[in-house]
Gaussian input, Z-matrix of N, CA and C with variables (Angstrom, degrees):
# hf/3-21g

backbone

0 1
 N
 C     1     B1
 C     2     B2     1     A1
 N     3     B3     2     A2     1     D1
 C     4     B4     3     A3     2     D2
 C     5     B5     4     A4     3     D3
 N     6     B6     5     A5     4     D4
 C     7     B7     6     A6     5     D5
 C     8     B8     7     A7     6     D6
 N     9     B9     8     A8     7     D7
 C    10    B10     9     A9     8     D8
 C    11    B11    10    A10     9     D9
 N    12    B12    11    A11    10    D10
 C    13    B13    12    A12    11    D11
 C    14    B14    13    A13    12    D12
 N    15    B15    14    A14    13    D13
 C    16    B16    15    A15    14    D14
 C    17    B17    16    A16    15    D15
 N    18    B18    17    A17    16    D16
 C    19    B19    18    A18    17    D17
 C    20    B20    19    A19    18    D18
 N    21    B21    20    A20    19    D19
 C    22    B22    21    A21    20    D20
 C    23    B23    22    A22    21    D21
 N    24    B24    23    A23    22    D22
 C    25    B25    24    A24    23    D23
 C    26    B26    25    A25    24    D24
 N    27    B27    26    A26    25    D25
 C    28    B28    27    A27    26    D26
 C    29    B29    28    A28    27    D27
 N    30    B30    29    A29    28    D28
 C    31    B31    30    A30    29    D29
 C    32    B32    31    A31    30    D30
 N    33    B33    32    A32    31    D31
 C    34    B34    33    A33    32    D32
 C    35    B35    34    A34    33    D33
 N    36    B36    35    A35    34    D34
 C    37    B37    36    A36    35    D35
 C    38    B38    37    A37    36    D36
 N    39    B39    38    A38    37    D37
 C    40    B40    39    A39    38    D38
 C    41    B41    40    A40    39    D39
 N    42    B42    41    A41    40    D40
 C    43    B43    42    A42    41    D41
 C    44    B44    43    A43    42    D42
 N    45    B45    44    A44    43    D43
 C    46    B46    45    A45    44    D44
 C    47    B47    46    A46    45    D45
 N    48    B48    47    A47    46    D46
 C    49    B49    48    A48    47    D47
 C    50    B50    49    A49    48    D48
 N    51    B51    50    A50    49    D49
 C    52    B52    51    A51    50    D50
 C    53    B53    52    A52    51    D51
 N    54    B54    53    A53    52    D52
 C    55    B55    54    A54    53    D53
 C    56    B56    55    A55    54    D54
 N    57    B57    56    A56    55    D55
 C    58    B58    57    A57    56    D56
 C    59    B59    58    A58    57    D57
 N    60    B60    59    A59    58    D58
 C    61    B61    60    A60    59    D59
 C    62    B62    61    A61    60    D60
 N    63    B63    62    A62    61    D61
 C    64    B64    63    A63    62    D62
 C    65    B65    64    A64    63    D63
 N    66    B66    65    A65    64    D64
 C    67    B67    66    A66    65    D65
 C    68    B68    67    A67    66    D66
 N    69    B69    68    A68    67    D67
 C    70    B70    69    A69    68    D68
 C    71    B71    70    A70    69    D69
 N    72    B72    71    A71    70    D70
 C    73    B73    72    A72    71    D71
 C    74    B74    73    A73    72    D72
 N    75    B75    74    A74    73    D73
 C    76    B76    75    A75    74    D74
 C    77    B77    76    A76    75    D75
 N    78    B78    77    A77    76    D76
 C    79    B79    78    A78    77    D77
 C    80    B80    79    A79    78    D78
 N    81    B81    80    A80    79    D79
 C    82    B82    81    A81    80    D80
 C    83    B83    82    A82    81    D81
 N    84    B84    83    A83    82    D82
 C    85    B85    84    A84    83    D83
 C    86    B86    85    A85    84    D84
 N    87    B87    86    A86    85    D85
 C    88    B88    87    A87    86    D86
 C    89    B89    88    A88    87    D87
 N    90    B90    89    A89    88    D88
 C    91    B91    90    A90    89    D89
 C    92    B92    91    A91    90    D90
 N    93    B93    92    A92    91    D91
 C    94    B94    93    A93    92    D92
 C    95    B95    94    A94    93    D93
 N    96    B96    95    A95    94    D94
 C    97    B97    96    A96    95    D95
 C    98    B98    97    A97    96    D96
 N    99    B99    98    A98    97    D97
 C   100   B100    99    A99    98    D98
 C   101   B101   100   A100    99    D99
 N   102   B102   101   A101   100   D100
 C   103   B103   102   A102   101   D101
 C   104   B104   103   A103   102   D102
 N   105   B105   104   A104   103   D103
 C   106   B106   105   A105   104   D104
 C   107   B107   106   A106   105   D105
 N   108   B108   107   A107   106   D106
 C   109   B109   108   A108   107   D107
 C   110   B110   109   A109   108   D108
 N   111   B111   110   A110   109   D109
 C   112   B112   111   A111   110   D110
 C   113   B113   112   A112   111   D111
 N   114   B114   113   A113   112   D112
 C   115   B115   114   A114   113   D113
 C   116   B116   115   A115   114   D114
 N   117   B117   116   A116   115   D115
 C   118   B118   117   A117   116   D116
 C   119   B119   118   A118   117   D117
 N   120   B120   119   A119   118   D118
 C   121   B121   120   A120   119   D119
 C   122   B122   121   A121   120   D120
 N   123   B123   122   A122   121   D121
 C   124   B124   123   A123   122   D122
 C   125   B125   124   A124   123   D123
 N   126   B126   125   A125   124   D124
 C   127   B127   126   A126   125   D125
 C   128   B128   127   A127   126   D126
 N   129   B129   128   A128   127   D127
 C   130   B130   129   A129   128   D128
 C   131   B131   130   A130   129   D129
 N   132   B132   131   A131   130   D130
 C   133   B133   132   A132   131   D131
 C   134   B134   133   A133   132   D132
 N   135   B135   134   A134   133   D133
 C   136   B136   135   A135   134   D134
 C   137   B137   136   A136   135   D135
 N   138   B138   137   A137   136   D136
 C   139   B139   138   A138   137   D137
 C   140   B140   139   A139   138   D138
 N   141   B141   140   A140   139   D139
 C   142   B142   141   A141   140   D140
 C   143   B143   142   A142   141   D141
 N   144   B144   143   A143   142   D142
 C   145   B145   144   A144   143   D143
 C   146   B146   145   A145   144   D144
 N   147   B147   146   A146   145   D145
 C   148   B148   147   A147   146   D146
 C   149   B149   148   A148   147   D147
 N   150   B150   149   A149   148   D148
 C   151   B151   150   A150   149   D149
 C   152   B152   151   A151   150   D150
 N   153   B153   152   A152   151   D151
 C   154   B154   153   A153   152   D152
 C   155   B155   154   A154   153   D153
 N   156   B156   155   A155   154   D154
 C   157   B157   156   A156   155   D155
 C   158   B158   157   A157   156   D156
 N   159   B159   158   A158   157   D157
 C   160   B160   159   A159   158   D158
 C   161   B161   160   A160   159   D159
 N   162   B162   161   A161   160   D160
 C   163   B163   162   A162   161   D161
 C   164   B164   163   A163   162   D162
 N   165   B165   164   A164   163   D163
 C   166   B166   165   A165   164   D164
 C   167   B167   166   A166   165   D165
 N   168   B168   167   A167   166   D166
 C   169   B169   168   A168   167   D167
 C   170   B170   169   A169   168   D168
 N   171   B171   170   A170   169   D169
 C   172   B172   171   A171   170   D170
 C   173   B173   172   A172   171   D171
 N   174   B174   173   A173   172   D172
 C   175   B175   174   A174   173   D173
 C   176   B176   175   A175   174   D174
 N   177   B177   176   A176   175   D175
 C   178   B178   177   A177   176   D176
 C   179   B179   178   A178   177   D177
 N   180   B180   179   A179   178   D178
 C   181   B181   180   A180   179   D179
 C   182   B182   181   A181   180   D180
 N   183   B183   182   A182   181   D181
 C   184   B184   183   A183   182   D182
 C   185   B185   184   A184   183   D183
 N   186   B186   185   A185   184   D184
 C   187   B187   186   A186   185   D185
 C   188   B188   187   A187   186   D186
 N   189   B189   188   A188   187   D187
 C   190   B190   189   A189   188   D188
 C   191   B191   190   A190   189   D189
 N   192   B192   191   A191   190   D190
 C   193   B193   192   A192   191   D191
 C   194   B194   193   A193   192   D192
 N   195   B195   194   A194   193   D193
 C   196   B196   195   A195   194   D194
 C   197   B197   196   A196   195   D195
 N   198   B198   197   A197   196   D196
 C   199   B199   198   A198   197   D197
 C   200   B200   199   A199   198   D198
 N   201   B201   200   A200   199   D199
 C   202   B202   201   A201   200   D200
 C   203   B203   202   A202   201   D201
 N   204   B204   203   A203   202   D202
 C   205   B205   204   A204   203   D203
 C   206   B206   205   A205   204   D204
 N   207   B207   206   A206   205   D205
 C   208   B208   207   A207   206   D206
 C   209   B209   208   A208   207   D207
 N   210   B210   209   A209   208   D208
 C   211   B211   210   A210   209   D209
 C   212   B212   211   A211   210   D210
 N   213   B213   212   A212   211   D211
 C   214   B214   213   A213   212   D212
 C   215   B215   214   A214   213   D213
 N   216   B216   215   A215   214   D214
 C   217   B217   216   A216   215   D215
 C   218   B218   217   A217   216   D216
 N   219   B219   218   A218   217   D217
 C   220   B220   219   A219   218   D218
 C   221   B221   220   A220   219   D219
 N   222   B222   221   A221   220   D220
 C   223   B223   222   A222   221   D221
 C   224   B224   223   A223   222   D222
 N   225   B225   224   A224   223   D223
 C   226   B226   225   A225   224   D224
 C   227   B227   226   A226   225   D225
 N   228   B228   227   A227   226   D226
 C   229   B229   228   A228   227   D227
 C   230   B230   229   A229   228   D228
 N   231   B231   230   A230   229   D229
 C   232   B232   231   A231   230   D230
 C   233   B233   232   A232   231   D231
 N   234   B234   233   A233   232   D232
 C   235   B235   234   A234   233   D233
 C   236   B236   235   A235   234   D234
 N   237   B237   236   A236   235   D235
 C   238   B238   237   A237   236   D236
 C   239   B239   238   A238   237   D237
 N   240   B240   239   A239   238   D238
 C   241   B241   240   A240   239   D239
 C   242   B242   241   A241   240   D240
 N   243   B243   242   A242   241   D241
 C   244   B244   243   A243   242   D242
 C   245   B245   244   A244   243   D243
 N   246   B246   245   A245   244   D244
 C   247   B247   246   A246   245   D245
 C   248   B248   247   A247   246   D246
 N   249   B249   248   A248   247   D247
 C   250   B250   249   A249   248   D248
 C   251   B251   250   A250   249   D249
 N   252   B252   251   A251   250   D250
 C   253   B253   252   A252   251   D251
 C   254   B254   253   A253   252   D252
 N   255   B255   254   A254   253   D253
 C   256   B256   255   A255   254   D254
 C   257   B257   256   A256   255   D255
 N   258   B258   257   A257   256   D256
 C   259   B259   258   A258   257   D257
 C   260   B260   259   A259   258   D258
 N   261   B261   260   A260   259   D259
 C   262   B262   261   A261   260   D260
 C   263   B263   262   A262   261   D261
 N   264   B264   263   A263   262   D262
 C   265   B265   264   A264   263   D263
 C   266   B266   265   A265   264   D264
 N   267   B267   266   A266   265   D265
 C   268   B268   267   A267   266   D266
 C   269   B269   268   A268   267   D267
 N   270   B270   269   A269   268   D268
 C   271   B271   270   A270   269   D269
 C   272   B272   271   A271   270   D270
 N   273   B273   272   A272   271   D271
 C   274   B274   273   A273   272   D272
 C   275   B275   274   A274   273   D273
 N   276   B276   275   A275   274   D274
 C   277   B277   276   A276   275   D275
 C   278   B278   277   A277   276   D276
 N   279   B279   278   A278   277   D277
 C   280   B280   279   A279   278   D278
 C   281   B281   280   A280   279   D279
 N   282   B282   281   A281   280   D280
 C   283   B283   282   A282   281   D281
 C   284   B284   283   A283   282   D282
 N   285   B285   284   A284   283   D283
 C   286   B286   285   A285   284   D284
 C   287   B287   286   A286   285   D285
 N   288   B288   287   A287   286   D286
 C   289   B289   288   A288   287   D287
 C   290   B290   289   A289   288   D288
 N   291   B291   290   A290   289   D289
 C   292   B292   291   A291   290   D290
 C   293   B293   292   A292   291   D291
 N   294   B294   293   A293   292   D292
 C   295   B295   294   A294   293   D293
 C   296   B296   295   A295   294   D294
 N   297   B297   296   A296   295   D295
 C   298   B298   297   A297   296   D296
 C   299   B299   298   A298   297   D297
 N   300   B300   299   A299   298   D298
 C   301   B301   300   A300   299   D299
 C   302   B302   301   A301   300   D300
 N   303   B303   302   A302   301   D301
 C   304   B304   303   A303   302   D302
 C   305   B305   304   A304   303   D303
 N   306   B306   305   A305   304   D304
 C   307   B307   306   A306   305   D305
 C   308   B308   307   A307   306   D306
 N   309   B309   308   A308   307   D307
 C   310   B310   309   A309   308   D308
 C   311   B311   310   A310   309   D309
 N   312   B312   311   A311   310   D310
 C   313   B313   312   A312   311   D311
 C   314   B314   313   A313   312   D312
 N   315   B315   314   A314   313   D313
 C   316   B316   315   A315   314   D314
 C   317   B317   316   A316   315   D315
 N   318   B318   317   A317   316   D316
 C   319   B319   318   A318   317   D317
 C   320   B320   319   A319   318   D318
 N   321   B321   320   A320   319   D319
 C   322   B322   321   A321   320   D320
 C   323   B323   322   A322   321   D321
 N   324   B324   323   A323   322   D322
 C   325   B325   324   A324   323   D323
 C   326   B326   325   A325   324   D324
 N   327   B327   326   A326   325   D325
 C   328   B328   327   A327   326   D326
 C   329   B329   328   A328   327   D327
 N   330   B330   329   A329   328   D328
 C   331   B331   330   A330   329   D329
 C   332   B332   331   A331   330   D330
 N   333   B333   332   A332   331   D331
 C   334   B334   333   A333   332   D332
 C   335   B335   334   A334   333   D333
 N   336   B336   335   A335   334   D334
 C   337   B337   336   A336   335   D335
 C   338   B338   337   A337   336   D336
 N   339   B339   338   A338   337   D337
 C   340   B340   339   A339   338   D338
 C   341   B341   340   A340   339   D339

   B1=1.5255
   B2=1.4636
   B3=1.2547
   B4=1.3851
   B5=1.5126
   B6=1.2650
   B7=1.4596
   B8=1.5853
   B9=1.2734
   B10=1.5381
   B11=1.4897
   B12=1.3845
   B13=1.4140
   B14=1.4760
   B15=1.3188
   B16=1.4573
   B17=1.5014
   B18=1.3903
   B19=1.4289
   B20=1.5722
   B21=1.3247
   B22=1.4058
   B23=1.5434
   B24=1.2409
   B25=1.4499
   B26=1.4929
   B27=1.3633
   B28=1.5258
   B29=1.5039
   B30=1.2023
   B31=1.4898
   B32=1.5599
   B33=1.3434
   B34=1.3791
   B35=1.6290
   B36=1.3242
   B37=1.4463
   B38=1.4625
   B39=1.2525
   B40=1.4638
   B41=1.5497
   B42=1.3319
   B43=1.4482
   B44=1.5044
   B45=1.3452
   B46=1.4629
   B47=1.5265
   B48=1.2988
   B49=1.4114
   B50=1.4897
   B51=1.3420
   B52=1.5124
   B53=1.5215
   B54=1.2759
   B55=1.5365
   B56=1.4608
   B57=1.3610
   B58=1.4678
   B59=1.4750
   B60=1.3212
   B61=1.5215
   B62=1.5124
   B63=1.3192
   B64=1.5008
   B65=1.4727
   B66=1.3367
   B67=1.4906
   B68=1.4813
   B69=1.3754
   B70=1.3659
   B71=1.5475
   B72=1.3575
   B73=1.3844
   B74=1.5688
   B75=1.3359
   B76=1.4247
   B77=1.5374
   B78=1.3247
   B79=1.4334
   B80=1.5688
   B81=1.3583
   B82=1.4371
   B83=1.5408
   B84=1.2843
   B85=1.5549
   B86=1.4340
   B87=1.4099
   B88=1.4694
   B89=1.4757
   B90=1.3179
   B91=1.4957
   B92=1.5334
   B93=1.3420
   B94=1.4414
   B95=1.4751
   B96=1.3018
   B97=1.5096
   B98=1.5408
   B99=1.2364
   B100=1.5029
   B101=1.5210
   B102=1.2338
   B103=1.4957
   B104=1.5045
   B105=1.2597
   B106=1.5446
   B107=1.5842
   B108=1.2526
   B109=1.4751
   B110=1.5647
   B111=1.2822
   B112=1.5154
   B113=1.5369
   B114=1.3249
   B115=1.4592
   B116=1.5659
   B117=1.3092
   B118=1.4316
   B119=1.5641
   B120=1.3813
   B121=1.4873
   B122=1.5685
   B123=1.3312
   B124=1.4914
   B125=1.5050
   B126=1.3484
   B127=1.5332
   B128=1.5078
   B129=1.3709
   B130=1.5097
   B131=1.5985
   B132=1.3096
   B133=1.4573
   B134=1.5397
   B135=1.2603
   B136=1.4737
   B137=1.5025
   B138=1.3121
   B139=1.4805
   B140=1.4569
   B141=1.3309
   B142=1.4167
   B143=1.5132
   B144=1.3479
   B145=1.4797
   B146=1.5804
   B147=1.2064
   B148=1.4576
   B149=1.5911
   B150=1.3385
   B151=1.5027
   B152=1.5372
   B153=1.2640
   B154=1.4399
   B155=1.5990
   B156=1.2404
   B157=1.5606
   B158=1.4393
   B159=1.3058
   B160=1.4476
   B161=1.6365
   B162=1.2708
   B163=1.4637
   B164=1.5718
   B165=1.3993
   B166=1.3999
   B167=1.6185
   B168=1.3576
   B169=1.4543
   B170=1.4000
   B171=1.3976
   B172=1.4858
   B173=1.5642
   B174=1.4009
   B175=1.4165
   B176=1.6412
   B177=1.3280
   B178=1.4313
   B179=1.4545
   B180=1.3379
   B181=1.4058
   B182=1.5414
   B183=1.3780
   B184=1.3792
   B185=1.5070
   B186=1.4173
   B187=1.4840
   B188=1.5596
   B189=1.3539
   B190=1.4239
   B191=1.5263
   B192=1.2832
   B193=1.4081
   B194=1.5809
   B195=1.2969
   B196=1.4883
   B197=1.4765
   B198=1.3649
   B199=1.4944
   B200=1.4690
   B201=1.2696
   B202=1.4170
   B203=1.5674
   B204=1.3418
   B205=1.4629
   B206=1.5223
   B207=1.4076
   B208=1.4888
   B209=1.4861
   B210=1.3568
   B211=1.4727
   B212=1.5337
   B213=1.2676
   B214=1.4380
   B215=1.4806
   B216=1.3937
   B217=1.5623
   B218=1.4716
   B219=1.3375
   B220=1.4886
   B221=1.5391
   B222=1.2621
   B223=1.5383
   B224=1.5237
   B225=1.2715
   B226=1.4944
   B227=1.5255
   B228=1.2598
   B229=1.4972
   B230=1.4312
   B231=1.4019
   B232=1.5207
   B233=1.5043
   B234=1.2738
   B235=1.4765
   B236=1.6278
   B237=1.2759
   B238=1.4886
   B239=1.5369
   B240=1.2079
   B241=1.5407
   B242=1.5873
   B243=1.2280
   B244=1.4951
   B245=1.6259
   B246=1.2415
   B247=1.5053
   B248=1.4815
   B249=1.2854
   B250=1.4952
   B251=1.6348
   B252=1.2930
   B253=1.4203
   B254=1.5904
   B255=1.1929
   B256=1.4303
   B257=1.5106
   B258=1.3140
   B259=1.3752
   B260=1.5744
   B261=1.3426
   B262=1.3874
   B263=1.5355
   B264=1.2411
   B265=1.4655
   B266=1.4687
   B267=1.3283
   B268=1.3861
   B269=1.5848
   B270=1.3029
   B271=1.4989
   B272=1.4684
   B273=1.3102
   B274=1.4570
   B275=1.6436
   B276=1.3897
   B277=1.4669
   B278=1.4888
   B279=1.3487
   B280=1.5176
   B281=1.3605
   B282=1.3413
   B283=1.4583
   B284=1.5227
   B285=1.2599
   B286=1.5098
   B287=1.4504
   B288=1.3535
   B289=1.4745
   B290=1.4780
   B291=1.4542
   B292=1.3823
   B293=1.6150
   B294=1.3614
   B295=1.4374
   B296=1.4494
   B297=1.3526
   B298=1.4122
   B299=1.5823
   B300=1.3481
   B301=1.4840
   B302=1.4981
   B303=1.2630
   B304=1.5106
   B305=1.5678
   B306=1.2451
   B307=1.5274
   B308=1.5276
   B309=1.3113
   B310=1.4664
   B311=1.5884
   B312=1.3632
   B313=1.5008
   B314=1.4790
   B315=1.3471
   B316=1.4475
   B317=1.5096
   B318=1.3602
   B319=1.4394
   B320=1.5333
   B321=1.3795
   B322=1.4719
   B323=1.6061
   B324=1.3326
   B325=1.4141
   B326=1.5608
   B327=1.3249
   B328=1.5143
   B329=1.4576
   B330=1.2935
   B331=1.5059
   B332=1.5896
   B333=1.3985
   B334=1.3518
   B335=1.5116
   B336=1.3807
   B337=1.4261
   B338=1.5974
   B339=1.3157
   B340=1.5372
   B341=1.4813
   A1=114.62
   A2=119.53
   A3=121.72
   A4=109.65
   A5=120.92
   A6=127.23
   A7=109.29
   A8=111.53
   A9=115.25
   A10=110.52
   A11=119.23
   A12=123.38
   A13=112.91
   A14=119.59
   A15=121.36
   A16=114.84
   A17=115.03
   A18=119.61
   A19=113.06
   A20=116.16
   A21=119.51
   A22=115.56
   A23=117.53
   A24=121.56
   A25=113.03
   A26=116.20
   A27=121.73
   A28=111.25
   A29=120.54
   A30=119.79
   A31=108.30
   A32=115.79
   A33=117.58
   A34=110.60
   A35=113.22
   A36=115.35
   A37=112.46
   A38=118.71
   A39=123.12
   A40=111.28
   A41=116.52
   A42=120.38
   A43=106.52
   A44=110.66
   A45=114.05
   A46=113.32
   A47=121.91
   A48=123.96
   A49=107.96
   A50=115.72
   A51=121.76
   A52=108.75
   A53=114.49
   A54=117.06
   A55=105.12
   A56=111.73
   A57=122.98
   A58=109.94
   A59=117.78
   A60=120.69
   A61=107.02
   A62=115.75
   A63=121.77
   A64=106.67
   A65=114.94
   A66=122.44
   A67=113.95
   A68=118.61
   A69=118.81
   A70=110.67
   A71=119.24
   A72=120.92
   A73=109.74
   A74=114.34
   A75=119.95
   A76=106.45
   A77=120.70
   A78=128.48
   A79=107.02
   A80=116.67
   A81=119.35
   A82=114.98
   A83=112.15
   A84=116.12
   A85=103.77
   A86=115.11
   A87=124.25
   A88=111.05
   A89=118.34
   A90=120.40
   A91=104.62
   A92=113.41
   A93=120.16
   A94=115.13
   A95=117.63
   A96=122.53
   A97=111.06
   A98=116.47
   A99=119.27
   A100=115.98
   A101=117.06
   A102=121.16
   A103=111.30
   A104=116.32
   A105=121.99
   A106=105.76
   A107=119.64
   A108=117.59
   A109=110.71
   A110=117.45
   A111=120.99
   A112=105.67
   A113=117.53
   A114=123.80
   A115=110.49
   A116=112.02
   A117=119.85
   A118=109.27
   A119=112.06
   A120=119.32
   A121=106.17
   A122=111.16
   A123=119.51
   A124=109.76
   A125=114.56
   A126=118.55
   A127=106.27
   A128=121.51
   A129=124.10
   A130=100.48
   A131=113.68
   A132=121.23
   A133=112.84
   A134=115.23
   A135=121.02
   A136=116.34
   A137=119.69
   A138=122.89
   A139=112.89
   A140=113.70
   A141=121.62
   A142=109.69
   A143=116.50
   A144=122.19
   A145=103.80
   A146=119.78
   A147=125.80
   A148=115.03
   A149=109.28
   A150=112.94
   A151=110.63
   A152=121.28
   A153=122.33
   A154=111.37
   A155=117.94
   A156=118.67
   A157=116.63
   A158=121.26
   A159=122.93
   A160=112.39
   A161=117.36
   A162=118.59
   A163=109.88
   A164=121.50
   A165=121.09
   A166=108.15
   A167=119.50
   A168=121.10
   A169=110.87
   A170=112.24
   A171=118.66
   A172=100.13
   A173=114.62
   A174=120.76
   A175=107.43
   A176=108.33
   A177=114.54
   A178=107.65
   A179=118.04
   A180=125.22
   A181=112.06
   A182=114.00
   A183=122.37
   A184=115.12
   A185=113.04
   A186=117.28
   A187=114.40
   A188=118.15
   A189=119.19
   A190=108.79
   A191=118.71
   A192=122.00
   A193=109.69
   A194=114.34
   A195=121.97
   A196=112.50
   A197=114.64
   A198=120.39
   A199=112.22
   A200=122.21
   A201=126.18
   A202=107.76
   A203=119.10
   A204=124.88
   A205=109.11
   A206=111.05
   A207=113.63
   A208=114.23
   A209=120.62
   A210=120.83
   A211=108.49
   A212=117.99
   A213=118.46
   A214=114.63
   A215=111.08
   A216=115.69
   A217=107.67
   A218=122.74
   A219=123.32
   A220=105.29
   A221=119.35
   A222=123.05
   A223=106.61
   A224=118.74
   A225=120.98
   A226=112.90
   A227=115.30
   A228=117.30
   A229=110.47
   A230=119.02
   A231=120.69
   A232=110.19
   A233=117.03
   A234=120.46
   A235=108.01
   A236=115.57
   A237=117.93
   A238=106.02
   A239=123.26
   A240=122.01
   A241=108.78
   A242=117.88
   A243=121.16
   A244=111.29
   A245=116.22
   A246=117.27
   A247=110.66
   A248=121.66
   A249=125.52
   A250=104.80
   A251=118.13
   A252=119.00
   A253=113.11
   A254=119.48
   A255=129.87
   A256=113.20
   A257=115.99
   A258=121.84
   A259=107.53
   A260=112.86
   A261=120.09
   A262=109.24
   A263=121.82
   A264=125.08
   A265=111.89
   A266=117.32
   A267=121.44
   A268=108.95
   A269=118.96
   A270=122.11
   A271=108.08
   A272=116.97
   A273=123.24
   A274=107.83
   A275=117.76
   A276=118.19
   A277=105.00
   A278=116.95
   A279=118.85
   A280=118.97
   A281=120.16
   A282=120.15
   A283=110.33
   A284=123.21
   A285=129.64
   A286=113.96
   A287=117.47
   A288=125.30
   A289=109.43
   A290=117.70
   A291=122.36
   A292=109.17
   A293=111.10
   A294=113.81
   A295=105.46
   A296=120.44
   A297=127.12
   A298=109.13
   A299=115.13
   A300=118.88
   A301=112.81
   A302=118.49
   A303=121.53
   A304=110.70
   A305=114.19
   A306=120.25
   A307=113.77
   A308=117.34
   A309=120.76
   A310=112.10
   A311=115.24
   A312=116.81
   A313=112.58
   A314=118.20
   A315=119.91
   A316=112.50
   A317=116.08
   A318=126.95
   A319=106.45
   A320=116.68
   A321=120.93
   A322=106.82
   A323=112.85
   A324=119.77
   A325=105.96
   A326=115.03
   A327=118.85
   A328=116.63
   A329=113.63
   A330=120.13
   A331=110.66
   A332=114.30
   A333=119.73
   A334=106.84
   A335=119.80
   A336=120.65
   A337=108.52
   A338=108.71
   A339=113.29
   A340=105.93
   D1=-40.67
   D2=-173.88
   D3=-71.87
   D4=-24.32
   D5=173.82
   D6=-67.12
   D7=-46.99
   D8=179.22
   D9=-60.15
   D10=-44.95
   D11=174.44
   D12=-60.60
   D13=-43.67
   D14=176.26
   D15=-58.44
   D16=-43.97
   D17=178.51
   D18=-66.58
   D19=-38.09
   D20=173.63
   D21=-64.41
   D22=-32.47
   D23=177.81
   D24=-76.91
   D25=-36.29
   D26=179.19
   D27=-78.23
   D28=-25.83
   D29=-176.26
   D30=-72.02
   D31=125.30
   D32=179.57
   D33=-74.30
   D34=149.90
   D35=173.01
   D36=-86.32
   D37=126.95
   D38=-173.22
   D39=-123.69
   D40=141.83
   D41=171.87
   D42=-95.30
   D43=126.12
   D44=-177.94
   D45=-97.38
   D46=123.06
   D47=-177.09
   D48=-80.27
   D49=151.12
   D50=176.46
   D51=-128.10
   D52=152.50
   D53=172.66
   D54=-82.70
   D55=139.69
   D56=166.30
   D57=-106.55
   D58=148.18
   D59=178.77
   D60=-120.77
   D61=131.81
   D62=170.55
   D63=-122.11
   D64=134.27
   D65=174.50
   D66=-115.17
   D67=128.33
   D68=176.16
   D69=-170.33
   D70=171.44
   D71=175.74
   D72=-84.70
   D73=154.83
   D74=-169.00
   D75=-81.58
   D76=125.98
   D77=173.88
   D78=-86.03
   D79=-46.95
   D80=-178.72
   D81=-152.76
   D82=152.42
   D83=167.44
   D84=-130.98
   D85=132.46
   D86=179.94
   D87=-117.02
   D88=119.48
   D89=175.71
   D90=-121.59
   D91=131.86
   D92=-179.37
   D93=-109.85
   D94=142.93
   D95=-176.54
   D96=-67.88
   D97=-28.32
   D98=-177.37
   D99=-102.65
   D100=9.20
   D101=-175.94
   D102=-139.20
   D103=151.17
   D104=-179.43
   D105=-91.98
   D106=-12.17
   D107=-175.02
   D108=-81.53
   D109=135.94
   D110=174.91
   D111=-109.04
   D112=128.34
   D113=179.71
   D114=-103.14
   D115=138.12
   D116=-177.58
   D117=-134.60
   D118=136.30
   D119=176.08
   D120=-122.98
   D121=140.24
   D122=176.76
   D123=-111.03
   D124=169.42
   D125=174.79
   D126=-79.42
   D127=0.44
   D128=177.14
   D129=-128.60
   D130=122.22
   D131=-178.28
   D132=-70.93
   D133=-22.02
   D134=-174.54
   D135=72.30
   D136=-164.40
   D137=-177.74
   D138=-82.69
   D139=141.96
   D140=179.78
   D141=-71.13
   D142=133.55
   D143=174.75
   D144=-108.39
   D145=110.89
   D146=-176.02
   D147=-46.79
   D148=-45.81
   D149=-174.18
   D150=-76.55
   D151=-19.11
   D152=179.96
   D153=-88.77
   D154=121.41
   D155=-177.08
   D156=-70.45
   D157=-32.37
   D158=178.53
   D159=-84.11
   D160=124.17
   D161=-169.55
   D162=-103.27
   D163=-0.55
   D164=-168.53
   D165=-123.25
   D166=-11.10
   D167=-173.69
   D168=-127.17
   D169=147.30
   D170=-178.08
   D171=-118.91
   D172=166.86
   D173=-170.17
   D174=-139.51
   D175=137.54
   D176=164.70
   D177=-95.19
   D178=109.44
   D179=-163.38
   D180=-65.04
   D181=154.48
   D182=172.22
   D183=-67.38
   D184=-21.92
   D185=175.89
   D186=-72.00
   D187=-12.47
   D188=176.36
   D189=-79.37
   D190=141.99
   D191=-176.72
   D192=-60.23
   D193=152.76
   D194=179.39
   D195=-48.67
   D196=-52.04
   D197=179.93
   D198=-58.63
   D199=-44.62
   D200=-176.97
   D201=-68.80
   D202=-38.42
   D203=176.24
   D204=-56.26
   D205=-46.93
   D206=-177.54
   D207=-71.97
   D208=-25.64
   D209=173.25
   D210=-71.89
   D211=-42.02
   D212=176.37
   D213=-59.12
   D214=-45.91
   D215=178.98
   D216=-61.18
   D217=-40.39
   D218=-174.84
   D219=-65.07
   D220=-42.40
   D221=-179.79
   D222=-59.89
   D223=-47.31
   D224=-179.56
   D225=-63.55
   D226=-40.93
   D227=-177.74
   D228=-72.26
   D229=-36.41
   D230=175.32
   D231=-61.70
   D232=-45.07
   D233=-176.96
   D234=-66.51
   D235=-41.05
   D236=178.91
   D237=-65.62
   D238=-47.93
   D239=-175.40
   D240=-64.53
   D241=-31.19
   D242=-178.94
   D243=-90.44
   D244=-4.85
   D245=179.80
   D246=72.63
   D247=24.28
   D248=-168.84
   D249=-99.80
   D250=140.95
   D251=172.77
   D252=-70.34
   D253=156.26
   D254=171.96
   D255=-115.94
   D256=160.77
   D257=173.23
   D258=-123.75
   D259=117.45
   D260=179.84
   D261=-97.87
   D262=135.50
   D263=171.41
   D264=-110.53
   D265=139.81
   D266=-177.01
   D267=-152.45
   D268=165.34
   D269=-175.02
   D270=-89.79
   D271=145.31
   D272=-179.84
   D273=-85.99
   D274=-8.70
   D275=-179.78
   D276=-142.77
   D277=136.26
   D278=173.74
   D279=68.79
   D280=21.06
   D281=-171.83
   D282=-119.75
   D283=43.32
   D284=179.71
   D285=-101.78
   D286=129.51
   D287=177.15
   D288=-90.47
   D289=132.23
   D290=-177.22
   D291=-72.47
   D292=155.67
   D293=168.78
   D294=-144.29
   D295=128.06
   D296=-178.05
   D297=54.75
   D298=-126.73
   D299=-179.68
   D300=-83.86
   D301=-13.28
   D302=179.68
   D303=-84.18
   D304=124.35
   D305=-175.65
   D306=-79.51
   D307=-20.28
   D308=-172.13
   D309=-134.49
   D310=79.81
   D311=-175.65
   D312=-106.65
   D313=-66.63
   D314=-172.16
   D315=-106.42
   D316=149.54
   D317=-179.71
   D318=-72.11
   D319=120.23
   D320=-173.05
   D321=-81.76
   D322=135.36
   D323=-177.58
   D324=-84.14
   D325=126.71
   D326=173.99
   D327=-98.54
   D328=-22.00
   D329=-178.23
   D330=-157.94
   D331=146.60
   D332=-178.72
   D333=-131.26
   D334=132.73
   D335=176.84
   D336=-146.73
   D337=155.49
   D338=179.60
   D339=-155.39

């Protein structure tokens, strides 16, 4: 019994993040000449992430390599041109992209499929 109690005390409590998926057609793609972040809006806003202040826009993060951002942008543009819906995956915890002085603005896209 004391071993079970010891294990319970020593085990750290962790919050486990989960991927959320949102599917919709692209309303807009915004690329800025002075930022590496690419912003995407769908006709479906998806699940609200409490820590992210913007509830309508997703971001391809500046932390993603240039090559991967270009691949993701190509997928989005292809889907938009063909009028096809895309599925964006993002984290429900700890997945916000900063913008200017605000550290938690846009939901970071972790995967795109269509």
